[in-house]
N, C-alpha and C positions, 0 to 999 in steps of 0.2 A: 335746365342746362346740363344736368349731370349726364356724362357719356358723350357729349357733343365735342367736336373739335373747335378750337378757337377760330379757325378759318371759316367755320360755318356761321359765325355771328354776322348779323346783317349790319348795314350802315357803315359808319366809319369806325365803330368800336372794335370790330374784328381785327383789322390791321393795326389799330392802336394797341389793343391788348397784346397782340403777337409781338410787336416791336418792344413793348415793355418787358415781356417775359424773356425775350432773347437778350435784351440788355442786361437784365439781372443775372441770367445764366452765364453770360460771357464775363461780366465784371465781378460777379459774386458780391455784389453790394445791394443793400436794401434800396427800394425805390418807393417813394411816396408820391402819389398823383391825386389831383382833383379833376374830375371830368363831369360833364353835363349830359343828361340824357333826356330826350323827349318821349321815350317809350314808357317811363315810369308813370304810374297813375297820379301820384301825389308828390313825389320827391324828385327834384330835378338836379340836385347837387349831390354828388357821390365822392367819397374819398377812398383811395385804395392804397394799401401797403403790401408790397411784395417782398418776401423774405426768402433768401436761399438757405435752406436747411438740409439736414441729413437724417435719413431714417436710422433705426436701430441696427439694421444690417449693413449700414455704410453707404447705401445708394443715395444720391442727391435728389432733392425734390424742391419744389417751389410752393410756398404757402401764400395765398393771396387773401388779404382782408379787403372785402368789397362791401361797403355798407353806406347807408344814408348817413349823413354827417352827424345827426343827433344820436346814432347808435354806436358810435366809434368806441367809446370806453369799454362797454360791456363785451362787444364782439372781440376786440383786440386782446382783452384780458383772457377771454375763454380760449382763444386760439393759442396764445403764448403759453398758458398753463397746460395745455394739452400736448405740448412738444416734449419729446424725450431729451432734446438738447437743452443745455443751460444757456439762457439768453440774457444778456445784460447790455443796457444802453447807458453810457456815462457822458457827463459834460465836464469839461475842464473848468476849474475855478482856481483862483489865486489862493495859495495856502498861506498859513501864518508865517512860515519861514520864507524870506525873500528868495526868489529864484526857484522855489520848489513848487511843483504842480500838484494840486490835489484834485480829486474827482468827486462829483456828486451823482448820485444814482437817479436816473430818469425812469428806466423800466427794468424790471427783473422778474422773470417767471418763477414758478414754484420750484422747478428743478434747480435753478440758480440759488434760490433762498435756502434750500436744503443743503446744497453743496457748500455754500459760504457760511453756514451756521447762523443765519439770521433768526432772531427770536421774535421779532415784530414784523408782520407782513406789510405794514405801512412804512415803507422805507423810501418812497419817492421824495426827492428833494433833500435827502440827508447825505452827509459825506460817507464814502464807502468805509472808511475806518471805523465809523460809528455804527453804520448799518450792518456791516458784516463782521462778526467776531473773528472769522478766520481769513480776513482779507489778505494779510501778509503771507499766510500759509499757502494761499492759492498760487502766488508766485508769478502772475502774468502782468503785474503793473508795468514792468519794463517794456512789455510788448505794446501796451497802450501808449506809452511815452513815445516809442520809436515810430509807431504807426501814424500818430498825429503829427509828430515833428517832421517826418519825411513824406507824409501823404501817401503811404504805401500800405497795401494789404499784406498782412503777415499771417503765416500759418506754421505752427510748430507742434510737436508732440512732447507732452510733459507728463510726469508721474505726480499725482496729487493725492495727498492723504484725504481719506473720506471719513466723515464722522460716524458713518454706520459701522465702521470697524474699530471704533474706540481709539482712533489715532494710531493703531498698531499696524495698519496697512493702508493701501490706497489703490487707485485705479489709474489707467492710462487714458489721457484725453487728447484729442486733436483740437487745438485752440486756434480759432480764426478771429483775427482782429482787423477791423476795417475803419478807416477814418471817416468821421462825420463832421459836419460844420461845428467847430468848437467842441467836438466830442468824439466818442469812439463807440463802436458796436462790437461786442464780444460774443462769440458763440463757442461753447464747449461741447464736443461730441465724444461720447464714451467709446473708446476703441480697445478696451481691455481684452475682449474676446479675440479680436483680430491679432492683438499683440501676443496673447497666449498661444494662438495657432501658429503665429510666426516663430515664437520661441520653441514650440514643440517641433516645428519643421526644422529649425536650426539645430536643435538637439538630435533630431533624427538624422540630419545630414552629418553632424559630427560623429554620431554613433556609426552611421554607415561608412564614414571616412575611416574611423578607427578600425571597424571590421575589415574594410578593404585593405588598410595598411597591414593588419594582422594576417589577412589572407595572402597578401603579396609577400610578407615575410616568410610565411609557411611555404608558399610556392617556391620562393628563392632558396630556402633551406632544403626543400625536397629536390629541387633542381640540382643543387650542389651535391646532394647525396647520390642522385642518379648519375650525375657526371662522374663522381668518384667511382661509383660502381661500374659505369661504362668503361672508364679508364682501366680499372682492375680487370674487367672482362677482356678488354682489348689486349692488355699485357698478358693475361693468361692464354688468350688465343694465339698471340705471337709465340709464347713459350711452347705451346702445343705444336704449332707449325714447325718451330725449330727442332723440337724433339722428334717430330715425325720425319723431318728432313734427315736428322742424324740416324734415326732408325732405318730409313730407306737407304741411306748411304752405307750404313753398317751391313745391311743385307747385300748391297752391291759389292762391298769390299770382300765379304765372305764368298760370294759367287765368283767374282773375278779371281780371287786367290785360288779357289778350287780350279777354275779354268786355266789359270797360268801354270798350275802344277804339271800338266801334261807336256806343253812345249818346253818348259824349263827342265823338267825331268828328262825329256828326250835329249835335250842339249847336254845335260850333265852326263847321261849314259854314253852318248856318242863321244863326248870329250874324254871320259875315262877310258873308253875302248881305244880311241885314237892314241891316248897316252901309252897304253900297253903295246899297241902295234908299233909306235915310234921306238919304244925301248927294244922290241924284238928286231926292228930294222937296223937300229944302231949296232946291236950285237952281231948281226950278219955282216954289216959293213966292217966291223972290227975283227971279224973272224977270218975264215979261210978264203973268203971272197964273196962278192955279190954277183949273183947270176942275173941275167937279163930278164928271165921270166919272173923271178921274185920282185925285181924292181917294177915291172909292169903291173903285177898284182897289187903292190903297195900303192902305186899311183891311182889304179882303179878304185881301191879302197878309200884313198884320200878324196877323190872326186865325189864318191857316194856320201861319205861322211860330211863333206862340205855342203853338199846339196841339202841333206837332211837338216844340218845345223842352220843354214840360211832360212829354210822354210819354217822351222820351229821358231827361230828368233823373230822372223818377220811376223808370224802369227801372234807371238807374245807382244811385240812392239805395237801392232795394230790394236790389240786388246787394251794395252796400257794407255795408248793415245785416246781411245774412245772413253775409257774410264776417267782419264784425266779431264777431258772436256766436260763430261757429264758431272763429275764431282765439282769442278769449278763453277759450272752453271747452277747446280742445285744448291750450293752453299752461298750463293750470292744472287742479287737481283740486278746484275749488270746489264744495261741495255746495249744492244748492238744489232747490226744487220746480220741475218742468218738465212740459210736455206732450210725450208721445212723438211725436205727429204734427208738432209744431213743430220738434223737433230733427231729425227725418228730412227735413222740407222744407228747412230751412236747409242741411243737409249736401248734399242733392241739388242745390240751387241753386248752391253753390260748386263742385260737381263737374261741372256741366252742360257747361262747355267741353271737358272730356276725353271726353265721350260721342260726339264726332264724329270721333275719330281713333283708329286707322286705319279703324274700322268704325263706322257710325252705329248706336248702340244706343238703343233705346227704353226709357225708365225708367217703370215703372208703379208709382206710389205708392198702395197700397191700405190704408195704415195708417189705421184709423178714428180720428176725433177723440175726445177725452174720456178718454184713458188718461193719468192723472196719476201721476207718479212722484216719489219723494224720493230723490235720489241724486246721481250725477256725470254730468251731460249731456256734458261735454267728453270724457272717456274713452269713453262710449257712442258719441258722434259719431265718434270716431276708429275704433272698431270697425266702425261702419256704413260709414264711408268706406273702410276697408281691404277689407271684404268686397265692397262694390260694385265698387271698382277691381279687385279680384282677378277678379271675374266678367267685367268689361269687357276687361281686358288678357289674361287667360289663357283665357277661356271661348269665344272666337269666333275663327274663322279669317278671313283677309283677304277671302274671297269669301262670307262669311256673309250671308244675307238674313233679314229679319224677326228680327233679334237683339233680345232683350228681357231686362230684369232686372225682376223683380216683388218688391215688398216688401209683406208682409202681417204683421198682428199680431193676437193674441188675448189677452184679459185674463181670467184666472181670479180673480174677485173673492173667492171663498171662501178660496182658498189664498194670495191676494195675490201672484200671479206673472204674468209677461208672457212670451209666446213671440213672438219676432220672427223671421220667416222671410225670407231673401233668396235668391230662386230665379232661375236663368237657364236658357235653353233651348239652351245651348252644347254643346260637344263632350264634356263630362264628363271623368272621370278614370279611369285604370287603377288597379287595386288596389295595386300598389307605390307609386304616387304618393299614393293616398288614405290609406295607413297612415302616411305620413311628412309629411303636409301641415302639421302643427303643430310640426314640428321646427325649431329655430332654424337659419337659414342654408340651409335646404333650398328650392331653387327650380328650376323647369323652364326658366327663362330666364337661366341663369348667363352672365354676360358681355353680356347684352342689357338691362341696367338693373334686373334683379331682385335684391333684397338677401336675400330669404328670411327677412325678419324680420316682415313685416306680419301674417301669420296667427299666428306665434308670440307676438307682442306682444298681438294681439287675444285669443288664448286666455288669456294671463296676466291681462289686464285683466278679462275676464269672470269667471274663476274666483276671482280674489283680490279685486279692488276692488269689483266689482258683486255678488259672492257668488252667481254663477250657474254655468252651464256652456255650452260651445260645442260643438256636434256638427255633423257633415257627412254627407250622403248623396249618392252620385254613382255613375254607371255610364257607360261609354263610349257616346256617342251619345245620352244621355238627360239631359244637363244636370247641374247641381249645385244642392243645396239646403243652405244654412247655417241652423242654428237656434240663436238666442241666447235662452236661458231665464234669467231673472233676477227677483228679488223686486222689487216696486214700491217697497219701502223697503230701501235698501242697508244692509248691516251697519254697525254703529257703529264696530267695530274692523277695521282693515285686516289 
């Protein structure tokens, strides 16, 4: 029969066995049957006991005692003693104390005898308190009471002291208790290894949780440090931007002051000359008499002086107005509508004095009129100023001739973008310089007045505040072209 399936059994025994096994497996209760077989040669009456047990690794199994009636005692004892589980069958008896239930041992295998501390293997028919020296230490008498009282199967996990460890330790058992007629069947399965694995897993999870908490704490601390560092860098960057603005504005003030010296000096000279001529004219009027020719010469002189004074004053006023607009824009980030050609013209007027030293550079403003933008003219003007000054200062040698910087702009109405090109015909840049041109503090004139911040700040303004991008194309001997691409309507959020 070994290796065969139950369904392969012939006759009515196959389905009968299969139904019995399924019932025991489903209800987890022992099943005792008597059946008759005409296939046996000499024995016709058989008894069978089916027990739901558990292997040492925790997997369930069924043990079936199938024997002729006269071999029952020896076979049942052999199978029970071979089980790793502790098996005990009890019958309820009336105790000496009224209302108190006592138990009598019906069956106990060797594993149960060892666990319960029984000194005599012949314990059938004896009260458990006498048969088992450690009956109260086992601590599952209450389960037997409840199982029999309520007719329920019970299963619990309990820690029981074992005699092998001298009473100083114990093991975990899964205790299964099922009611029998006027009795109870108890099975104890050792689950210590599974408990230890569970405890190790729990400790590993706790350790992992602790490590995770420590890691999260370190990440949070590091994030805070980086946030503080980023805030400090941002503050430093803003301070550098402001200092660069002030430096640029200072150079504008110096250039405009120098440029204003000429018209204001002319006005002052003409005013002093006019004062002298008026004094002479008064003397003639107070003297012998005023001749008609002298009056006409004085009137002609007054007309010439007035014309020169108006021209010089108008030039100074235009220069001051341009400087005022550029200064206000560059020292603030006020958003307003503006025309691109007006911003470019104002910036170029304030930069005009710097175009004559050390090389005279011709500025060609080819930005068409009519390109209207909604954004920040001040920062845009600073970008234009930085790019033009970069071309003037770094793009030409001292002996350069026909040096020029050209500004061109195109307006893509469909996409709402503007491309502003600032091109020079200077010496151009080598590749190592070209790749680092927007790096902060990088300059080819270290120690000669170059801070290395102008292009870096321009790049930040274009990419963040204006919402565009700044690119450069250059080659040695072929000049440099900066392209500022930005939307005609600047982003609402910085």
